[in-house]
C-alpha positions in Angstrom: -82.7 -1.7 -39.9 -84.2 1.5 -38.5 -80.8 3.1 -38.5 -80.4 2.4 -42.1 -83.8 3.9 -42.9 -82.9 7.0 -40.9 -79.6 7.4 -42.7 -81.3 7.1 -46.1 -84.0 9.5 -45.1 -81.5 12.0 -43.9 -79.4 11.7 -47.0 -82.3 12.0 -49.4 -83.7 14.9 -47.5 -80.4 16.8 -47.4 -80.1 16.3 -51.2 -83.6 17.5 -51.9 -83.3 20.7 -49.9 -81.7 23.6 -51.7 -81.7 26.3 -49.0 -78.6 28.4 -48.4 -76.4 27.8 -45.4 -74.8 30.7 -43.6 -71.1 30.9 -43.0 -71.7 30.1 -39.3 -73.7 27.0 -40.2 -71.0 25.8 -42.6 -68.4 26.4 -39.9 -70.5 24.4 -37.4 -70.9 21.5 -39.9 -67.1 21.5 -40.6 -66.4 21.6 -36.9 -68.8 18.7 -36.2 -67.2 16.6 -39.0 -63.7 17.2 -37.6 -64.9 16.3 -34.1 -66.5 13.1 -35.5 -63.3 12.2 -37.3 -61.2 12.8 -34.1 -63.6 10.6 -32.0 -63.6 7.9 -34.6 -59.8 7.9 -34.8 -59.5 7.8 -31.0 -61.9 4.9 -30.8 -60.0 3.0 -33.5 -56.7 3.5 -31.7 -58.2 2.2 -28.4 -59.6 -0.8 -30.3 -56.2 -1.6 -31.8 -54.5 -1.3 -28.4 -57.1 -3.6 -26.9 -56.6 -6.2 -29.6 -52.8 -6.1 -29.1 -53.0 -6.5 -25.3 -56.1 -8.7 -24.9 -56.8 -10.4 -28.2 -59.4 -10.0 -30.9 -62.2 -12.0 -29.3 -62.0 -10.1 -26.0 -62.3 -6.7 -27.7 -65.0 -7.7 -30.3 -68.0 -6.3 -28.2 -66.1 -3.1 -27.5 -65.3 -2.7 -31.2 -69.0 -3.1 -32.1 -70.1 -0.5 -29.5 -67.5 1.9 -30.9 -68.8 1.4 -34.4 -72.3 2.1 -33.2 -71.1 5.3 -31.5 -69.4 6.4 -34.8 -72.6 5.8 -36.7 -74.5 7.8 -34.1 -72.1 10.7 -34.3 -72.3 10.7 -38.1 -76.1 10.7 -38.0 -76.1 13.6 -35.5 -73.8 15.6 -37.7 -75.9 15.0 -40.9 -79.1 15.8 -39.0 -77.6 19.1 -37.8 -76.4 19.9 -41.3 -79.9 19.2 -42.7 -81.5 21.4 -40.1 -79.1 24.2 -40.9 -79.9 23.9 -44.6 -83.7 24.1 -43.9 -83.3 27.2 -41.7 
């Protein structure tokens, strides 16, 4: 529940702020999004391999942990983006 509130707060704050981002900050945001996507894809591939070799029930906990990590990465990227917009 707290994570949902944090996400909503971050998204509404980022929409409300209208400061200009520098080219460096935009590049950093793009890089962070690419890294997040790569991590997410890698985790999904590991989950699929785990399911094929061990079965769905064995890998369920690992899959949930990876989803939490993906969410944490996304929150971190959005927070950095918001901070860059404020600066």
